[in-house]
Steps between C-alpha positions, in 0.01 A plus 500: 500500500719585212331842465540556874872415492550743208310772688715452811827516302385813316383680815822420676732606219326790346293652786203518273201491723359154570148649457562631150651181374264282694196679356609446149589139574153430659323678210677262248444191716134573581365749237128410537461361851620778716294811588727813533456528880604131548794553264626789701435324825680177386791700363554692826463192708782337288709824480526556865692179596689516177625857562566413869727215412679689227542793747648269763756383248595868423504587871736212562757637254460863613294647214223644707465870624300447824394855545373517145320165551327625817379820313363285213314285742344788681376645168385172361271390777224755440523435128454121562190559708342742250586293201353178659183693593463642148583169318220320682247768414598629153352368184698221319550723191651778713748262659581337169577837330693627804708189509578524124588869533746426785658209315528705184663786689755270669581332169561844333697619797723197490562546129594864551741433785 
């Protein structure tokens, strides 16, 4: 619960993706028990309500560009369908390395900015 609280605060304050932080958190909490596809699925199932609630807070105080939000949603839905399909059929090692590469890229990007 403490880790979830910290994640919620960080996502709301920094806008770092709940998925990126959540994946790292789940890897640390369950390093041996989670297969990569299950890790990604659990992380997404947690990130959706977390991002929704954080988004409602920002919407309430006027920090949301509705047109941009709509465009992001239109572009994201095909990616979600394709990613879910691939995650359930790809080898575990591929998902593990892809997840590591994305997290590494996001970490470096955050250091640069």
